[in-house]
Phi, psi and omega in degrees: 000136179286135178276112182296337180290341183275001178300121182093344179269073185292340180271008185254022180299324179240042182296152180268132177281122181264046175204165181101169187298331183296315182290330181282325187291315184211074184300326181300318179293322179295316180297320180297316179292322176303312183295320180296321185275324189243346184088199188284343178241116191249126173288127185228165173234125175274185178313143182064022177057042173280122185282147177198182177237136174260122176274100188258349180268141182297310182295322179293321178294319177298320180295312182298316183285345179267356186236070182297337179286342179256332183229100187277173184249346185280118183292350174291349174283343187297129183284356177246008189300330182269005184242010181259130183286160189297329183259023175298129189305326184261016184299326182300332180282339190235009176275118184297135171222159179282057182251164177305325184304326188253009180275159180222161172060224184298324179295322176299317180295319180296310183289318178296325177296319179295315179296315180299318178299316181297313181295325184287347176282349181289121178288123186295323179293318177296319179298317178299317180297318178297315179300318179298317182293318177297314180298316179299318179300315181294318179296324177304328183291333182234000186300326182279354184274336182081001178201157181194163169258108186287356173273296184291324186267350186222289188302319184276000179251334184294305184301318182298320181291323177292314181297322179303319180289323178294323181279336189086023178281150175287139181297335180294341181277349189298312185304312181291324179298313180298317180298315181294323178296321177297313177300315186296316188272344175283342175076029179268198184295331182275358192302307187288322178298321178294320177303316180294324179292319178294319178300317179296322180295321178294324178296319179292324178297315182295319179300320179294323181287335174298320182277324182223077179296152180223194179265074185211169182300320182299312180295323179298316180294324178298327183263359185295140182296346178293345177065045180290129183290157181304314182297328178287318179298318179303313181291323180292321176297320179297311181299316183294317181290322180296312182292317186284322182291298187291319178298317180291320178299315179294325178296318177298308183298317181293325178289318177298318177303311181302315184290335179277333186249346186260127182292344179290344184242136179262124178269049174246161180300320183288314184273335186297310183299319184292339183254358182299313182301317178294319180297320179302314183288322179298321178297321179296333175280315192267317183225064182301141182303327173249114182282313186219152178219121178278089195216017174223149181225130182296126180285330176208168177302140180201163171261131182220116179056035179083004179247149177267111181256130183269159174304131179087356177294145178273132175244131173267131174278113183267080183299312182295317180295317181294319179297333180266005179305124182299342177289340180236342188296317182306312180292323183296320187267348177291321180222055187294339181296333181253346186267108181254028180274011176298164181254019189290341174256019186064204187194157171079197188300327182259013179285180180302124188292141174294141358257035185303315179300321179297315181294320177298320180294324177299315180297313183295311183298318180294317180301318182286319180295320178297318179298317180294323177295316185282324185231070188295340180255022181302139182211156182288136173264118183097177182275147179306323182291349177277346178292141183240137177272149177297143182280080180216132176280345183266308184262156177235104182202155182280152172286323181202156176221083183285129181226159173238162182189167176287127180302144180215164182271171179288160179280339177071032179284160179283187182294149178289131180285147172294146179287145179230139175286000000 
């Protein structure tokens, strides 16, 4: 049967399907084969055979992200937007909302400026202290057992607890929020319903801060001179929590995995701390927390990497594929600890807003260092090849990371202080 969505997509006769067990099992091999067969711009099919282009070349990705006038961010530009059914698994990524993610031009600068100002008020020393206290609390819960799953019991709980304090969210909201963020970002059947639940939670948070403002990001945005509207703040908070929680959690988990299985890294208290920074950067090159992002739309017909891209075509930013581009990979991996030219935070006007990458790195680095301090003999239970990655074409994270260690007692620290601007 002919796919009506392919009308006009003349370059998609042999498009690669970006779904199914093959792409989940070994994405690096799939990206390599894509590049060999199609070059740096790959014709692909998303769920339900929705056509798009994967930007798999490093130079091409840098070009696309550096040219906002040619490749826009607003999904209302998408030439298939009116032909996608309501329960399409990836709809949450491409459903227009009045959020920072989908703004362009002067509006992007206004909204991005407010978010950047709010994030920049976070005291880095205070943030480190909060991360240490949260990490210690979580380790206390399993330290006496001698074993743990560092994904479910640690990596996936730290960012949410830190963000909750930054936002002024009640800690009781965390379990459901974390679950919904996982559904939303994996892009499965529950994705859009989870997106709506997180959006509703942000709306209730904002309503509460109108009545009782505090020393938190939400209250700061309400008072910002840019005059960001409530509906805009709700969407910006949603985008920020989604990106920061799951991306940061996967960064923690992927780095711990690397340090546990790679002989280049010592999982001892003495060697662990000194190599954490290098491990963080190597993971951003090799296993970035966000593999792909459906986030650019051609503003007009153009030639890109030898392919004819039409106005309104959807482009996926292939961070993992671009980082593995053989034109840049040898230099990147020889000294990856110092080389921060990876594309894992995107690039250009629509990239991850300053200073979010810096704050995320503080959370990840602190979480790993506290774990190494508390459990210096931590080791992987089972063989590395038994570890399984989550079935998501968008995110890159483990399902579980089982470890063993010598049982130890709690640190006995007091309550975590509320964050203050």
